[in-house]
N, C-alpha and C positions, 0 to 999 in steps of 0.2 A: 979532427979538423973539419970534416964534412958537416958535423953537427953544429959546430961554431959558425960556419959559413951560413947555414940555414937560419940560425938565430939572428944573425946580423941582417940577412936579407928580409926576414919577416918583421924585424924591429921589435922583437920581444925584449922587455926590460928585466923580466924575472922568470926563473924556471917554472914558477907556479902559473904563469900566464900562457905557457906553451900548450896549445891544443892540437897542433898539427906539425908534422915533420915530413919533409920530402927528401928521402935519401936514395932515390932510385938512380940506377945507371951510374954508380960511383965506383964500380969495381971492388966493392967491399967484400972481404972474406970473413970479417967478424965485426961486431959492434959492441962497445962497452955498455954497461947497464944503463937503462933509461929511467931508473927509479927516481931521478931528480925531477922528472916531469910527471907529477901525480895526476894532472888533469888532461894528459895526452889522450886525444880521441881519434885522431886520424894519422895513420902512419904508412908511408910508402917506402918499402925496401925492395921492391921488385927489380928484376934485371941486375942482380949482383951475383956473388958467389958464396952466399951465406949457407952454412952447414949446421949452425947451432943457434937456438932461440932462447938461450938462458937470459938474455938481456931484457926480456919482457916480464920478469918475475913479478914486478909490483905495479904494472900499468893496468890497473883494474878498470879504468874508465874507457878503454879502447872500444870504439864502436865499428871502426872500419880498419882492416888490416890487409895490406897487399904484399904478399910474399911470393908471388908467382915469378917464374923464371929465375930460380936459384938452384942450389945443389942440396936441398934438404932430403935426407933419407929416413928420418924418424922425427916425429913431433911429440912423442910420449913425454908427459910431465911438463910440457912447455906452454900449453895453451888452455888447459882445462879450467884455469882460474879466471879466464876472460869471459865472464858470464854476460857481459853487456854487448858482446860482438853481434853485429847485424850483417856485416859484409866481410867475407873471408875468401881471399884468392890464394889458392895453393897450387894452381895448375902449372904444368911444365917444371916439375921437380923430379925427385927420384924416390917417392914414397911407394913402398912395395907391399906393406902389410895392411890390408883393408880393415881387418878387425881392430887392430891397435889404433889405427888412425881415427876410425869412427868412435871408438871408446873415448878417445881424448876430447872429442867434440860433443859428447852427449850432454854435458852440463850447460851448453850454450842454448838456453831456452829462447833467446831472442834472435838467434841466427836465422836469417831469411834468404840470403844469397850466398851460395857456396860453389866454388870452382875446384874440381879435383882432376879434370881431364888432363891428358898427356902426362900421367903418372903410371908406372907399371901396375898399380892396383886397379886402375880403370879398365884393364883388359879382362878382369874377372867377368864371366858371363852374367852373374847376378849382381854386379856392382851397383847399378843404378837403383834397383829395387831394394837392395840391402841398405843403402844410404837413406833412401826415402823412409823406410820403416823405422830405423833407429834414430833418425833426426827428423821428427815430424814437423818441426817448426820451419824447415827449409821449404821455401816456395819456388825458388829459382835455382836449379841445379845444373851446372855446366851450361849456362846460358839458355836453358830450356825450362819452361814452366812445368811444375809438377802437377799432374792431372789427378782427378779423383779416381779414375780407373787404375792409374799407376799405384795409388795408395792401396786400393783393394787388392791388386796383384801382389804388392809387397806384403800385405797381411797374410795372404794365402801362402806365400813362399816362406816367410820367416816365422809365422805362428799359425799353422794350419788348424790347430785345435781351437784357438780363439775364433778363427774365421768360421769354423763349423758351428760353434756355439752361437755366434752372432746371426748366422743365417737360420738357425733353428728357433730363434725367438718368435713367439706367436703372440697374437692379440686375444685377450680373453674377455668374456662378458657373461653375465648371468642370463639364463633363459628360463622363463617361467613355464612350468608344465603341470598339468593336473595329475592326480593320483592314477596310476595305472598306465601312464604313457611310457612307451618303450623307447629306449635310446638306441639309435642306429649303430653306433660304434661299439656297443657293449658286446662282449662275447660270453655266452653262458653255456656251460657243458650240460646243464640240466634245465628243463622247462621251469619258468618262473611260477612260483606257487602264490596264488592270490590269498591275501590274509582273510581270515574269517572275521568279519565285523560283528561284534556283539550288538544286540538290539539296544537302542537307547544311546549308542555312541555318537550319533549325528546330532543329538539335541542335548539341551541342558548345559550346565556349567561343569567345571572340572570335578567338583565334589560329587555330582550325581551320575557320572558316567559309569557304565557297567564295565568292569575289567575284562580284558581279553582272556580267552581260554588258554592261549599259548603266548607267553611273554614275547616270543620272537615276532609275533604279529604286531605287537605294539611298537617294537623297534622299527620294523619294516614300514609301518604306516608313517611314523615320524620322519623317517629318512626320505621316503618318496614324496612327502609334501614339501620338502625343501627344493630350492631352485637347482636346475642343472647348471653345469659349467660348459661353455662352448668356446673352443679355441680354434682360430683360423690362422694359417700360415701361408706365405707366398714365397716362391723362389725369386729373390730380388735380383739374381743375376740375369734373369730373363726379362726384367722390366727395362724398357728403353728410357734413356735419359731425355731431357727436354730437347737437347741439341739433336739427338738421333731422330726424335719424332719430327722435328722441323725438316731435317734433311731427307727423310724418307717420303714425307708428304703423302702418306696414305693411311688408311684406317688401321689402327693398332689391333692386333689379335687379342681376344679376351685372355685374361690371366688365369692360370691354373691355381685355384685356391683349395687347399685341403682344410676341411672343417671337421673337428672331432668334438663329440659331446660325451660327457660323463658326469656321474654324480659325485 
């Protein structure tokens, strides 16, 4: 009856024309399937007593869904097919399992606004960072903007190995060096032996060169004439953001850069 009343109020002539339904504050405990509205995009069911969401099985076009202030205890298998959702309100329900809830929302690559506060799962100490990491498309979580620093903290919390790898990425370039130049970062247990250059090696073409007495000398000369590789890395956690530099209004301390050279 509530659905029929809304259709009359909005003046929809056909179910295919229905793009929005307002069913909030109706005291509803259950809702029949809404599959007859294939183009439904906006749905308000907040402030009811809904415990089951099976009526949303075929509403793939939904972009905004308001389910706050109900009696939902589990959403597993009910929302993961709604890949077009951009706004989802689930606050003030009875959702208890953080992992299962987030897993249900992972496929929503367009989800930008999400409310989960006032649910038992929100009392988990790592709740916010956990949601930010596994739902990277979310920009506004529980009425607060997701910051870049929070995304970095979420990465450290949920995937410390990947965070370490990302911080270890260095920038490399070639460094030209002449024969006999020592590399500062190389560690040798024995003093370097200078190759014995045969007479006539510096002149003439390849066919007229006098061969080395020791083949190892030829390999060493060829290797040392090649360019060095130089890698530099910086601890990006110690680099101030633009906002931090503006707030401090003082000269920034020089960065600690580690440079390593090797052949």
